[in-house]
VOGU-3710 file (C-alpha; in Angstrom, 3 decimals, decimal comma):
1> mlptrmnflr> 61,509/35,293/51,127  62,173/31,554/50,744  59,197/29,377/49,757  57,750/27,127/52,433  59,094/23,568/52,214  56,635/20,771/52,972  57,095/17,058/53,473  54,973/15,233/50,916  56,327/11,808/51,895  53,640/9,162/51,608
11> pldryllvkg> 53,936/5,386/51,887  53,212/3,013/49,046  50,420/0,499/49,723  51,593/-3,000/48,876  49,510/-6,172/49,038  51,186/-9,567/49,305  49,497/-12,955/49,093  50,824/-15,295/51,801  49,282/-18,766/52,035  45,979/-17,481/50,704
21> lrlhvldwgg> 45,865/-14,352/52,910  46,190/-10,892/51,428  48,460/-8,900/53,719  48,877/-5,133/53,551  52,280/-3,478/53,910  53,145/0,216/53,949  56,395/0,817/52,063  57,986/4,158/52,967  60,811/3,819/50,445  64,545/4,061/50,789
31> dgrtpllllh> 66,126/1,686/48,279  69,675/0,792/49,236  69,158/1,451/52,935  68,884/-1,179/55,666  65,309/-2,545/55,630  63,304/-2,165/58,846  59,966/-3,916/59,398  57,483/-2,570/61,963  54,950/-4,872/63,669  52,063/-3,223/65,548
41> gftghahawd> 50,239/-4,360/68,680  46,910/-6,137/69,186  44,011/-4,247/67,522  46,529/-1,789/66,089  47,513/-1,199/62,458  50,428/-0,174/60,280  49,488/3,522/60,203  49,998/3,749/63,975  53,714/3,830/63,119  53,431/6,722/60,639
51> tlsialqphv> 55,138/9,448/62,652  58,022/7,153/63,603  58,237/5,909/60,013  58,661/9,454/58,722  61,429/10,102/61,266  63,217/6,838/60,416  62,800/7,012/56,643  65,909/9,127/55,902  68,058/6,469/57,586  66,449/3,081/56,808
61> hvyaldargh> 63,980/1,565/54,356  60,818/1,398/56,445  58,056/-1,154/56,011  55,010/-1,472/58,298  52,815/-4,573/58,230  49,116/-4,858/58,999  48,864/-8,141/60,910  46,222/-10,631/59,792  42,759/-9,369/60,713  44,052/-5,840/61,332
71> gdsdpadtyt> 43,953/-2,727/59,177  43,750/-3,664/55,513  44,956/-7,265/55,855  42,574/-10,197/55,503  41,007/-11,834/58,581  41,876/-15,447/59,327  40,740/-18,529/61,214  43,774/-18,592/63,514  45,650/-15,927/65,466  48,784/-17,329/67,108
81> aaaafddisg> 52,511/-16,654/67,153  53,014/-19,595/64,783  50,483/-18,157/62,321  52,141/-14,744/62,576  55,494/-16,430/61,893  54,137/-17,743/58,598  52,872/-14,271/57,693  56,126/-12,497/58,561  58,166/-15,148/56,759  56,074/-14,731/53,630
91> vvdqlgltsc> 56,312/-10,943/53,759  60,064/-10,921/54,377  60,651/-13,432/51,588  58,431/-11,678/49,049  59,955/-8,282/49,807  63,404/-9,822/49,370  64,597/-8,814/52,825  67,591/-11,094/53,270  68,501/-9,292/56,508  66,377/-6,675/58,251
101> vlvglsmggr> 65,806/-4,823/61,483  62,626/-6,039/63,168  60,685/-3,760/65,531  57,587/-5,049/67,318  55,215/-3,527/69,867  53,257/-5,703/72,315  51,695/-8,521/70,245  54,024/-7,498/67,431  56,942/-7,694/69,841  56,187/-11,294/70,745
111> namyfasqrp> 55,693/-12,160/67,096  59,052/-10,525/66,348  60,722/-12,503/69,145  59,303/-15,757/67,804  60,411/-14,972/64,252  63,914/-13,953/65,351  64,308/-17,190/67,310  63,292/-19,287/64,291  64,953/-17,376/61,445  67,978/-15,628/62,977
121> ervqklvvvd> 69,687/-15,238/59,610  66,947/-12,809/58,537  67,105/-10,541/61,613  70,020/-8,131/61,696  68,783/-6,454/64,879  65,629/-6,790/66,975  63,689/-4,210/68,999  61,061/-5,508/71,442  58,710/-2,739/72,577  56,906/-3,044/75,925
131> igpevsarat> 56,284/-6,778/75,987  58,072/-9,781/77,409  57,786/-13,458/78,248  55,589/-12,469/81,195  52,761/-9,923/81,130  52,148/-7,801/84,204  49,171/-8,624/86,395  48,244/-4,946/86,057  47,433/-5,504/82,376  44,242/-7,349/83,316
141> aavsgppepd> 43,132/-4,828/85,934  39,851/-3,036/85,349  40,232/0,144/83,303  38,874/3,298/84,890  36,585/5,594/82,985  33,591/4,963/80,733  33,469/1,666/78,826  34,304/1,660/75,139  31,205/1,697/72,916  30,727/-0,864/70,150
151> twesieqaaq> 30,447/1,879/67,535  31,501/5,521/67,290  29,566/8,591/66,278  32,629/10,429/64,973  36,426/10,576/64,824  36,312/13,171/67,580  34,415/10,893/69,961  36,935/8,074/69,476  39,891/10,452/69,801  38,571/11,888/73,066
161> hlyranpypg> 38,069/8,365/74,430  41,697/7,453/73,717  42,924/10,767/75,102  41,150/10,214/78,426  42,844/6,824/78,769  46,340/8,148/77,970  46,911/11,881/77,415  50,635/11,630/76,550  50,310/11,656/72,736  47,945/14,657/72,794
171> ihyyrwvvsh> 44,471/15,114/71,379  45,747/16,367/68,010  47,713/13,143/67,489  44,698/11,036/68,408  42,491/12,909/65,953  44,984/12,149/63,219  45,631/8,477/64,032  41,934/7,738/64,596  41,268/8,946/61,059  43,243/5,854/59,958
181> slrtradgal> 41,810/3,612/62,686  38,090/3,640/61,899  36,143/2,148/59,031  32,508/2,415/58,021  30,593/-0,826/58,518  27,963/-2,008/56,025  25,222/-0,538/58,233  26,965/2,855/58,241  28,379/2,630/61,776  31,983/3,633/62,510
191> vwawhpsvka> 34,032/0,777/64,010  37,712/0,076/64,650  39,675/-1,202/61,647  40,239/-4,691/63,023  38,102/-7,705/62,237  35,930/-9,137/65,073  37,664/-12,490/64,578  40,916/-11,178/66,099  39,252/-11,295/69,511  36,856/-14,181/68,913
201> rrtqsdvdww> 39,487/-16,555/67,508  42,637/-15,408/69,261  44,263/-18,203/71,251  47,285/-18,276/73,529  49,555/-20,955/72,110  51,658/-23,036/74,466  54,953/-21,184/73,968  57,826/-21,027/76,456  58,615/-17,371/75,875  61,711/-17,381/78,072
211> avlraitspt> 63,112/-20,207/75,937  62,229/-18,216/72,817  64,034/-15,200/74,239  67,188/-17,160/75,064  67,276/-18,523/71,502  67,503/-15,048/69,954  71,061/-14,436/68,745  70,523/-11,039/67,113  71,477/-7,891/69,038  68,224/-7,001/70,825
221> lvlrgegshv> 66,963/-3,790/72,383  64,195/-4,028/74,983  62,175/-0,815/75,344  59,820/-0,280/78,272  57,544/2,621/79,109  58,302/4,067/82,529  54,619/3,785/83,434  53,942/0,531/81,606  51,135/-1,671/82,900  52,162/-4,517/80,557
231> ldrdvaerma> 55,908/-5,012/81,029  57,168/-4,858/84,617  60,618/-3,359/85,097  62,089/-6,468/86,726  60,959/-8,572/83,759  62,521/-6,110/81,296  65,794/-6,144/83,230  65,793/-9,952/83,282  65,157/-10,002/79,528  68,263/-7,913/78,873
241> kelprgrfve> 70,328/-10,275/81,029  69,009/-13,512/79,513  69,195/-12,342/75,913  72,548/-13,405/74,460  73,065/-9,839/73,156  70,495/-7,797/75,028  70,151/-4,168/76,037  67,416/-2,429/78,053  66,249/1,187/77,826  63,347/2,665/79,789
251> ipravhtlhe> 61,420/5,458/78,077  60,223/8,275/80,377  56,813/9,920/80,045  55,409/6,802/78,403  52,981/4,002/79,206  52,606/1,230/76,584  52,542/2,764/73,100  55,988/4,289/73,535  56,413/5,587/69,983  53,201/7,564/70,421
261> dnpeavlaal> 53,718/8,622/74,047  57,304/9,886/73,748  58,436/9,688/70,113  61,571/11,773/70,651  62,952/9,429/73,319  62,100/6,324/71,288  63,790/7,785/68,216  66,890/8,615/70,281  67,039/5,037/71,616  66,678/3,615/68,103
271> rdflgf> 69,288/5,985/66,727  71,770/4,842/69,354  70,982/1,150/68,865  70,918/1,189/65,064  73,835/3,601/64,706  72,535/6,386/62,491
//
């Protein structure tokens, strides 16, 4: 009988100092392979990409960044696309990524768009996940179900809350990802692993996102969840047309966090786009 083979792959925690901020990056290894940098969404964190990172790791060198104020990165006074540009630039430069694939979800997708428009020589290919120059009116609609509490009694309580809002990833996935998503506050309460300043100090900078999009010269894949309440289908289709080198793929059985909702379909789309 053959011994059971297990995957002991774990990322390396790296901390980079960028303009006085300590930023946390997960480095999944893969020296010699094309570097790929993952940017999470608002109130997310780098570990939300873990399952996709493991699937991608045999083909590319995966990095996942905790945005300022999120996960294990320092909080800041400012949260804008321009500030995120400085962070991404510093991370890319310090990691020595002369040319990389950039993948961003939601807030991370806009930050990736902005970076690609400003530093095209550093972006080999771009993947924009469920975000665009315009956000659907449905994104601001009232959410059904019980309101989210300020603190949590347990991982299970938080996992069940997320599962009720979107059952696609499954309760077992939520239990796992929530274990990386909560931290213990000084008073002992469990809270999400993002700093309160990300909501209190977040501002919408005056950016013409359609102009940003049209300035992106890298081959770009736009991914949209079939049931997305953030990116309307007509906006996604327009993005693919207005991008100089754009492509659009809609992911079935998915809402907004596509890589969690339907990881197999997202991986297939990335495999086709990146050519591995």
